[in-house]
N, C-alpha and C positions, 0 to 999 in steps of 0.2 A: 594276265594283265583285267585293270581296273577301268571297266567305262562309266565314267560321271555320267548318272540323269541330269540332261538335261531341267530338272526342278533343283539340283546340285548348288549351284549357283545361286539361286534363289534366296536357299535356305540362309545358307552365308551370309549371305546380303539383309535376311532379315534379322539374322543373331546380331549380327555387328550395329543394328538398330536399334536394336532391344540394349543390347548392354549398354550400348551412349547413352539413351535414355537413364535405361538406368542410373547412369556418374550422375547424371545430368538432373534426375530426381535428388541423389544421396547426398550431391557436395554441397547445396547447400543448409540441408541439416546438421551434415559435418562440421561446416565451418561459423554456423551458429551455435551450436554447444561449443567450437570452441572461443569464439568471443565472448562469451559465457563464461566462461572457464577461468580466462584469465583476465574477464576483469575490463574489455577492453572500446565502454562501455563513453565510445568519443563521437559528435558531430552526430549524423544521421541515425546512428546506431543507437542512441540515446531514446529514442520513439520506437526503435525496434521494439528494442528489449522489451518494452516493457508486455507484446504479447509473448514470450517465451515460454509459461504454460501450452497454449494453441498451439507452437512449434514440436515440443513433446508429446502433444497426443497425435500428430501428423507421425514425429518422427519413429510414431510404431505399424503406423498404416503402410510409411514406405520400406521399414524392416520388412515388413507381410510377404510387399509385390518383391521386394527382392526374391524374397529364403523362395517364391510360389514359381517365379523366372529362373530360379537354378542359377542369378547372377551371383557367384561367389564370396566376389569379394567386394561387388557394393556392399552385398547385405553383410559383411563382416566392417564394414566402415558404419554401416548404419545402425547394426547391433552397437556400437562402440561411442555412437552419438544418440542413440536411445537410453542406454544404460545412464549415460552422461546427465542428460537431461530430463529422465526420473528419475533422477538423484538427486536432483539440485529441487525438482519441484514435488516433486511426491508427496514427504515429509509434511508440507504442511499444510496435506490431509487428514494428518495422524497428529492426534493428540500427544502432548507429551509431561512428562510428571512437572507436577509444580513445587514451590517449597512450603513447607510446614509453616504457614502464616498463620498465627490466631486471632489476628486482630479484628477489626470494625470490615465491616461491608459499605463498599464505594461502589453506588454507581452510576459508571461517566458517560457522558456521550458527545459526542464531536460531528459537526455537522460543519458543511461550507453550504451557503444561501446565498451564492452567483450574485453575487452584486445588489445581494439585499433583496432579488426577489421569489428563497425558500417560502413555502405558506408558512404562515408565523402559526397559527391554530393548530396543523399538525404539527411542528415540535413543541408546541407547548402541551399538547396532549400527549405528542410521547415522555417528557419531564416530568406528566402531572399521571400517567398510567402506569408508569415504572418505577417511581418513587426515585429520581433520578437526582445523586447529591450534587454533580458539576458536571456542567455544559461546557465546552469551549465552540468559540465558534469562528468561522473565518468568512473573505467578503462580507462582515457586519458594515451595517448602514445606517446612519440617526433613522432612517424609516422604520427599517427594520426595527431597530430597540424601543422604538415607539409603537411601533403593534406590538412586542412583544409582553412591553411593559400593560398594555393594557387589554389586552389577555392574561395578565395576573403574573405571569413570571417573576415580578418586581417579586413578588410575594412568595412566589416557591421557593427560589434559590436569590436569599434576599442581598450574598454578598458576589461584590464584583468589581473586575478591572476591566474598565469597557475602552476598546478607541473605534468609534463609529469612525469612517470617512463615505464618502459617497465615492461611490463606482468599487476598487474590487482590496484593496488596501487594509480596509476594516480588518478590526482582530478583539475578541471578547472571552472572557473570562467569567462565570456564574459558578456560584457555589454555595450550598446550605449551611455551610460551617463560617466561621472568620477567614479571611485572610490578610496574610501583614505582608510588608515588602514585597508590593506589586507593582508594577512596571509594565512598558510595554520597548520591545525588542524594536530596532526598524531591520529587515534584511538590507542589504548589498545588492541585490542581486536589480535584475534588468525592468522590475516588476514592484519592487520596492513595497513589498506585502510587510506589513506588521504581522508584531505573535503580543498578544496582552498573557502577562505574569503571574504567577502568585503564592505564596508559600499558605495549606490550606493548616488549620488551626481541627484533627480530627482526631475529638472526646476516644484516649483510650490507642494513640499509634500518635509517634512520631510524626512531626512536621515532615510536609510532602509538599513540595514545589512540583507546580503545574504549569505548562504553557502549552499553550493554542500554537503547533506550527503550520507554518506556510511559506516555505519554498517556494522560489520562483519556480513557474513552469519551462517547461524544455518546449516550448511550444515552435520555435523555429532554429537552424542552425545554430544564427546568431547569440541564441538564447541559452547555449547549454553550458557556457560559462558561467554565466550569471547563475543558473542552476545546481553547477555543481560548489560554486562557492557560498549559497548559501546551503546545503546540507550540511557539509564542510563546517559552517562556520556555528550548526547548532550545538547546543548545550551537553556534552557527553553529559554519561550517567555518573553518581560520583559512589559505586558501591560498596567504600568505606567512611561515606559521610553520610549526607542525607537522602532520602527518598525521591526521587525526580521520576514525572512521569509528564511524554512530550503526546501530547494529539492531536490531529489535524488533517489539514491533508498536505502528501507529501511531494506528490507529483513525483511519485516514485515507489516503484515495486522494489520485493527484495529479489530481483535480477537486476540492480540497479548496484554498482559497486560504494557508492557514496552512502547507500544508506545503512549496505553492509557493514562499510564499514562503523557508520554510528554505531549499528547495534554492540559489535565489538565492544564496545567501550564498555560496557556493563547492561543494557535494557536487553526485553525480550520484545517482539514482539505477539501481541495479545489473542491478535487472531494467529498465527502460524501455532502461539502453543498450545489451540482450542480445534485445532483441526479443522479451521475454517478460512486459512488461510489462502483460497482459491475464489473465495468471492468476491464476483466485484464490486467495483463501490463509482464506479464512474464508469461512465460509455454513454451507450444509446439512451439515459436518461431523461435527454431533452428530443430527441428525434436524432440525434447525432448516429449514421449508419457504422459504427465502429461499435467490437467486441470490446463488452467492459472488461474493465483490466483493476488492480488493485491500487489505488495510490492514496487512499486513505486508512492511517493507522492508528493505532494505541501503544505506545512504548513506555513499556514497565520498567523499574527497576527489579532486577535479578531478585531481589528479595520478597518483592511483591507476589500473590500468586493471583493467576485472571482460573474463574470460573467459568466465563462463558460470554460470549462475544455474540451479538443477531444484528444483523444490516435491515435497516428499515427504509422506505421511502419517503424523500419527501418533494411534494410536488412544487414547479417551480424551480429546483435546483437542477444540474446534472453532475450533479454528484448521492451517494446515499448515505444518507445520518448511521454511525454505527456507536451502535450500545456494549458497555463493557463492564461486566459485574467484577469486580477485584476484592481482595481480602490483604488486608496490610497486618504485613505484624506490629506484635505490639508493642507498647513503649517500652 
Protein backbone atom coordinates (compact mmCIF):
# COMPACT_ATOMS: atom_id res chain seq x y z
CA UNK A 1 0.00 0.00 0.00
CA UNK A 2 1.39 3.39 -1.08
CA UNK A 3 0.90 6.13 1.41
CA UNK A 4 0.66 9.57 -0.14
CA UNK A 5 2.54 12.23 1.76
CA UNK A 6 0.65 15.41 2.71
CA UNK A 7 2.83 17.38 0.29
CA UNK A 8 1.78 15.35 -2.78
CA UNK A 9 -1.58 17.12 -3.42
CA UNK A 10 0.19 20.45 -3.11
CA UNK A 11 2.74 19.40 -5.72
CA UNK A 12 0.02 18.22 -8.09
CA UNK A 13 -1.84 21.48 -7.64
CA UNK A 14 1.34 23.45 -8.29
CA UNK A 15 2.06 21.44 -11.44
CA UNK A 16 -1.45 22.09 -12.75
CA UNK A 17 -1.06 25.82 -12.12
CA UNK A 18 2.27 25.86 -13.95
CA UNK A 19 0.73 23.99 -16.89
CA UNK A 20 -2.19 26.41 -17.10
CA UNK A 21 0.14 29.40 -16.93
CA UNK A 22 2.30 27.86 -19.65
CA UNK A 23 -0.69 27.56 -21.96
CA UNK A 24 -1.82 31.08 -21.11
CA UNK A 25 1.63 32.32 -22.14
CA UNK A 26 1.94 30.23 -25.29
CA UNK A 27 -1.63 30.69 -26.51
CA UNK A 28 -1.41 34.38 -27.49
CA UNK A 29 1.92 33.84 -29.26
CA UNK A 30 0.51 30.92 -31.24
CA UNK A 31 -2.60 32.93 -32.12
CA UNK A 32 -0.44 35.85 -33.24
CA UNK A 33 1.62 33.59 -35.51
CA UNK A 34 -1.59 32.13 -36.98
CA UNK A 35 -3.05 35.56 -37.72
CA UNK A 36 0.20 36.72 -39.34
CA UNK A 37 0.61 33.55 -41.41
CA UNK A 38 -2.95 33.62 -42.69
CA UNK A 39 -3.06 37.37 -43.39
CA UNK A 40 -6.07 37.98 -41.15
CA UNK A 41 -5.22 41.64 -40.53
CA UNK A 42 -8.66 43.04 -39.86
CA UNK A 43 -10.06 45.47 -37.32
CA UNK A 44 -7.85 46.07 -34.26
CA UNK A 45 -5.45 43.35 -35.44
CA UNK A 46 -4.08 45.77 -38.04
CA UNK A 47 -2.45 48.00 -35.46
CA UNK A 48 -1.31 45.04 -33.37
CA UNK A 49 0.45 43.28 -36.25
CA UNK A 50 2.82 46.22 -36.67
CA UNK A 51 4.57 44.95 -33.53
CA UNK A 52 5.13 41.40 -34.82
CA UNK A 53 8.97 41.65 -34.58
CA UNK A 54 8.63 42.25 -30.85
CA UNK A 55 6.32 39.25 -30.49
CA UNK A 56 8.85 37.15 -32.41
CA UNK A 57 11.45 38.04 -29.79
CA UNK A 58 9.01 37.29 -26.98
CA UNK A 59 8.23 33.91 -28.52
CA UNK A 60 11.82 32.82 -27.96
CA UNK A 61 11.50 33.60 -24.25
CA UNK A 62 8.19 31.73 -24.13
CA UNK A 63 9.77 28.67 -25.69
CA UNK A 64 12.71 28.79 -23.30
CA UNK A 65 10.40 29.07 -20.29
CA UNK A 66 8.21 26.12 -21.27
CA UNK A 67 11.28 23.98 -21.91
CA UNK A 68 12.78 24.94 -18.58
CA UNK A 69 9.51 24.02 -16.85
CA UNK A 70 9.32 20.74 -18.81
CA UNK A 71 5.85 21.47 -20.12
CA UNK A 72 6.31 19.53 -23.33
CA UNK A 73 3.03 20.16 -25.13
CA UNK A 74 3.09 23.93 -24.54
CA UNK A 75 6.76 23.83 -25.54
CA UNK A 76 5.91 22.05 -28.81
CA UNK A 77 3.31 24.69 -29.69
CA UNK A 78 5.69 27.46 -28.65
CA UNK A 79 8.40 25.96 -30.88
CA UNK A 80 6.09 25.97 -33.91
CA UNK A 81 5.03 29.57 -33.24
CA UNK A 82 8.63 30.68 -32.71
CA UNK A 83 9.84 29.06 -35.92
CA UNK A 84 6.97 30.65 -37.86
CA UNK A 85 7.48 34.14 -36.41
CA UNK A 86 11.25 34.12 -36.73
CA UNK A 87 10.95 32.75 -40.25
CA UNK A 88 8.84 35.78 -41.19
CA UNK A 89 10.83 38.41 -39.32
CA UNK A 90 14.50 37.35 -39.22
CA UNK A 91 15.15 37.62 -43.00
CA UNK A 92 14.67 41.38 -42.72
CA UNK A 93 18.00 41.50 -40.88
CA UNK A 94 19.79 39.65 -43.69
CA UNK A 95 20.92 41.24 -46.94
CA UNK A 96 19.77 39.57 -50.15
CA UNK A 97 21.51 39.32 -53.54
CA UNK A 98 20.96 42.29 -55.84
CA UNK A 99 20.42 42.40 -59.60
CA UNK A 100 23.41 43.14 -61.79
CA UNK A 101 22.42 46.74 -62.46
CA UNK A 102 25.29 48.81 -63.87
CA UNK A 103 23.67 52.15 -64.55
CA UNK A 104 23.82 55.46 -62.68
CA UNK A 105 23.55 55.82 -58.91
CA UNK A 106 20.49 57.49 -57.41
CA UNK A 107 20.33 58.64 -53.79
CA UNK A 108 16.72 58.92 -52.68
CA UNK A 109 15.49 60.39 -49.40
CA UNK A 110 11.93 60.18 -48.11
CA UNK A 111 10.56 62.06 -45.10
CA UNK A 112 7.22 62.61 -43.38
CA UNK A 113 7.22 66.21 -42.10
CA UNK A 114 4.41 65.84 -39.52
CA UNK A 115 2.13 68.55 -40.92
CA UNK A 116 5.17 70.64 -41.85
CA UNK A 117 6.70 70.58 -38.35
CA UNK A 118 9.81 68.62 -39.38
CA UNK A 119 12.93 70.75 -39.12
CA UNK A 120 13.62 72.23 -42.55
CA UNK A 121 17.31 72.93 -41.89
CA UNK A 122 17.97 69.32 -40.90
CA UNK A 123 16.25 68.06 -44.03
CA UNK A 124 18.16 70.39 -46.35
CA UNK A 125 21.42 69.49 -44.58
CA UNK A 126 20.68 65.81 -45.23
CA UNK A 127 20.09 66.55 -48.90
CA UNK A 128 23.28 68.56 -49.17
CA UNK A 129 25.54 66.30 -47.08
CA UNK A 130 24.47 63.04 -48.73
CA UNK A 131 24.16 64.53 -52.23
CA UNK A 132 20.56 63.41 -52.48
CA UNK A 133 19.19 63.23 -56.01
CA UNK A 134 15.50 62.64 -55.27
CA UNK A 135 13.43 63.72 -52.27
CA UNK A 136 9.86 62.68 -51.52
CA UNK A 137 7.99 64.36 -48.68
CA UNK A 138 4.65 63.71 -47.02
CA UNK A 139 2.51 65.97 -44.80
CA UNK A 140 4.03 68.80 -46.83
CA UNK A 141 2.72 72.32 -46.15
CA UNK A 142 3.12 75.76 -47.82
CA UNK A 143 5.19 76.92 -44.85
CA UNK A 144 7.45 73.90 -45.19
CA UNK A 145 7.96 74.59 -48.89
CA UNK A 146 8.88 78.20 -48.19
CA UNK A 147 11.31 77.22 -45.42
CA UNK A 148 13.00 74.59 -47.56
CA UNK A 149 13.48 77.00 -50.44
CA UNK A 150 14.87 79.72 -48.16
CA UNK A 151 17.50 77.20 -47.10
CA UNK A 152 18.45 76.41 -50.71
CA UNK A 153 16.52 73.27 -51.59
CA UNK A 154 15.30 74.92 -54.80
CA UNK A 155 18.91 75.13 -55.96
CA UNK A 156 19.92 71.65 -54.82
CA UNK A 157 16.87 69.92 -56.35
CA UNK A 158 15.41 72.32 -58.92
CA UNK A 159 12.91 69.96 -60.57
CA UNK A 160 9.73 69.37 -58.63
CA UNK A 161 6.13 68.26 -58.50
CA UNK A 162 4.55 69.77 -55.40
CA UNK A 163 1.19 69.81 -53.67
CA UNK A 164 1.65 71.73 -50.42
CA UNK A 165 -1.43 71.83 -48.23
CA UNK A 166 -2.19 73.02 -44.74
CA UNK A 167 -2.27 70.11 -42.31
CA UNK A 168 -1.39 66.57 -43.38
CA UNK A 169 -2.64 65.95 -46.97
CA UNK A 170 0.28 67.61 -48.81
CA UNK A 171 2.90 65.78 -50.83
CA UNK A 172 6.01 66.65 -52.78
CA UNK A 173 8.60 65.27 -55.17
CA UNK A 174 11.95 67.03 -55.68
CA UNK A 175 14.64 65.90 -58.12
CA UNK A 176 18.06 66.82 -59.44
CA UNK A 177 17.03 65.80 -62.95
CA UNK A 178 14.14 66.92 -65.17
CA UNK A 179 10.75 65.33 -64.51
CA UNK A 180 7.87 64.80 -66.89
CA UNK A 181 4.32 63.44 -66.81
CA UNK A 182 3.99 64.77 -63.28
CA UNK A 183 0.82 65.02 -61.28
CA UNK A 184 -0.96 64.55 -58.00
CA UNK A 185 -2.97 61.48 -57.06
CA UNK A 186 -5.48 61.78 -54.22
CA UNK A 187 -6.08 58.77 -52.04
CA UNK A 188 -9.72 57.87 -51.38
CA UNK A 189 -9.26 56.83 -47.78
CA UNK A 190 -10.50 58.67 -44.73
CA UNK A 191 -7.64 61.17 -44.52
CA UNK A 192 -7.39 61.97 -48.23
CA UNK A 193 -3.59 62.13 -48.36
CA UNK A 194 -2.21 63.17 -51.75
CA UNK A 195 0.72 61.62 -53.61
CA UNK A 196 2.98 63.63 -55.92
CA UNK A 197 4.53 61.73 -58.79
CA UNK A 198 6.66 62.25 -61.86
CA UNK A 199 8.93 60.47 -64.33
CA UNK A 200 12.64 61.19 -63.92
CA UNK A 201 15.04 61.49 -66.82
CA UNK A 202 18.28 60.14 -65.37
CA UNK A 203 21.22 60.25 -67.83
CA UNK A 204 22.25 56.74 -68.84
CA UNK A 205 19.16 55.01 -67.42
CA UNK A 206 15.61 54.30 -68.58
CA UNK A 207 12.90 56.70 -67.35
CA UNK A 208 11.94 56.11 -63.71
CA UNK A 209 8.48 56.79 -62.33
CA UNK A 210 8.73 58.00 -58.72
CA UNK A 211 5.78 58.57 -56.40
CA UNK A 212 5.61 59.95 -52.87
CA UNK A 213 3.44 57.31 -51.19
CA UNK A 214 1.09 58.09 -48.29
CA UNK A 215 -1.90 55.78 -47.78
CA UNK A 216 -4.31 56.42 -44.93
CA UNK A 217 -3.37 55.50 -41.39
CA UNK A 218 -5.29 52.75 -39.52
CA UNK A 219 -5.36 54.93 -36.42
CA UNK A 220 -8.81 53.63 -35.42
CA UNK A 221 -10.87 50.55 -36.23
CA UNK A 222 -13.28 52.54 -38.41
CA UNK A 223 -10.31 53.67 -40.56
CA UNK A 224 -9.05 50.19 -41.43
CA UNK A 225 -11.17 49.94 -44.59
CA UNK A 226 -9.82 53.27 -45.84
CA UNK A 227 -6.28 52.11 -45.06
CA UNK A 228 -6.79 48.90 -47.01
CA UNK A 229 -8.40 50.76 -49.92
CA UNK A 230 -5.47 53.16 -50.19
CA UNK A 231 -2.82 50.44 -50.01
CA UNK A 232 -4.64 48.34 -52.58
CA UNK A 233 -4.83 51.36 -54.90
CA UNK A 234 -1.08 52.00 -54.87
CA UNK A 235 0.40 51.72 -58.38
CA UNK A 236 1.70 48.19 -58.95
CA UNK A 237 5.16 47.50 -60.26
CA UNK A 238 5.52 47.07 -64.00
CA UNK A 239 8.34 44.51 -64.30
CA UNK A 240 7.93 44.31 -68.09
CA UNK A 241 7.53 48.07 -68.52
CA UNK A 242 8.84 51.29 -67.00
CA UNK A 243 10.85 51.38 -63.80
CA UNK A 244 8.85 52.43 -60.73
CA UNK A 245 9.74 53.57 -57.23
CA UNK A 246 7.28 54.20 -54.40
CA UNK A 247 8.81 56.01 -51.45
CA UNK A 248 7.11 57.37 -48.38
CA UNK A 249 5.00 56.73 -45.32
CA UNK A 250 2.98 53.61 -46.08
CA UNK A 251 1.40 53.37 -42.62
CA UNK A 252 2.08 49.64 -42.91
CA UNK A 253 4.85 47.20 -42.09
CA UNK A 254 5.92 44.05 -43.88
CA UNK A 255 3.62 42.17 -41.52
CA UNK A 256 0.54 43.70 -43.19
CA UNK A 257 -0.90 41.67 -46.04
CA UNK A 258 -1.82 44.62 -48.37
CA UNK A 259 1.79 45.79 -48.41
CA UNK A 260 3.05 42.28 -49.07
CA UNK A 261 0.56 42.00 -51.94
CA UNK A 262 1.94 45.24 -53.40
CA UNK A 263 5.48 43.86 -53.18
CA UNK A 264 4.43 40.74 -55.06
CA UNK A 265 3.60 42.85 -58.12
CA UNK A 266 7.34 43.27 -58.67
CA UNK A 267 8.71 45.60 -56.01
CA UNK A 268 11.50 45.04 -53.48
CA UNK A 269 11.54 46.71 -50.08
CA UNK A 270 14.92 48.48 -49.97
CA UNK A 271 15.47 48.07 -46.23
CA UNK A 272 14.54 44.39 -46.35
CA UNK A 273 16.94 43.88 -49.27
CA UNK A 274 19.88 45.37 -47.37
CA UNK A 275 19.28 43.71 -44.00
CA UNK A 276 18.01 46.88 -42.31
CA UNK A 277 14.34 45.94 -42.41
CA UNK A 278 13.97 45.89 -38.62
CA UNK A 279 15.09 49.49 -38.11
CA UNK A 280 12.16 51.51 -36.81
CA UNK A 281 11.05 54.64 -38.65
CA UNK A 282 8.06 55.71 -36.51
CA UNK A 283 7.52 55.54 -32.80
CA UNK A 284 8.65 57.53 -29.79
CA UNK A 285 10.40 60.25 -31.77
CA UNK A 286 7.81 62.86 -30.74
CA UNK A 287 7.60 61.64 -27.15
CA UNK A 288 4.96 58.91 -27.54
CA UNK A 289 5.69 55.77 -25.53
CA UNK A 290 5.33 53.44 -28.50
CA UNK A 291 7.98 50.91 -29.57
CA UNK A 292 9.42 51.91 -32.97
CA UNK A 293 7.91 50.24 -36.01
CA UNK A 294 8.93 50.29 -39.67
CA UNK A 295 6.22 52.01 -41.72
CA UNK A 296 8.33 54.26 -43.98
CA UNK A 297 9.54 52.35 -47.01
CA UNK A 298 11.27 52.69 -50.34
CA UNK A 299 9.85 50.14 -52.77
CA UNK A 300 11.86 49.72 -55.95
CA UNK A 301 11.47 47.76 -59.16
CA UNK A 302 13.22 44.39 -58.94
CA UNK A 303 15.56 45.45 -61.75
CA UNK A 304 17.01 48.20 -59.54
CA UNK A 305 19.88 47.28 -57.20
CA UNK A 306 19.72 48.53 -53.61
CA UNK A 307 23.16 49.41 -52.27
CA UNK A 308 22.40 50.84 -48.84
CA UNK A 309 19.66 52.15 -46.55
CA UNK A 310 20.18 54.60 -43.69
CA UNK A 311 17.64 55.93 -41.22
CA UNK A 312 18.19 59.48 -39.95
CA UNK A 313 16.65 61.80 -37.37
CA UNK A 314 14.34 64.71 -38.21
CA UNK A 315 13.56 66.94 -35.21
CA UNK A 316 9.93 68.00 -35.07
CA UNK A 317 8.62 64.89 -36.83
CA UNK A 318 7.40 61.57 -35.45
CA UNK A 319 8.99 59.83 -38.44
CA UNK A 320 12.62 59.24 -39.34
CA UNK A 321 13.80 59.97 -42.90
CA UNK A 322 14.99 57.01 -44.94
CA UNK A 323 17.96 57.46 -47.28
CA UNK A 324 18.42 54.82 -49.96
CA UNK A 325 21.26 54.45 -52.46
CA UNK A 326 20.21 52.71 -55.66
CA UNK A 327 21.81 51.60 -58.91
CA UNK A 328 19.60 51.79 -61.96
CA UNK A 329 19.90 49.48 -64.94
CA UNK A 330 21.56 50.85 -68.03
CA UNK A 331 19.40 52.40 -70.70
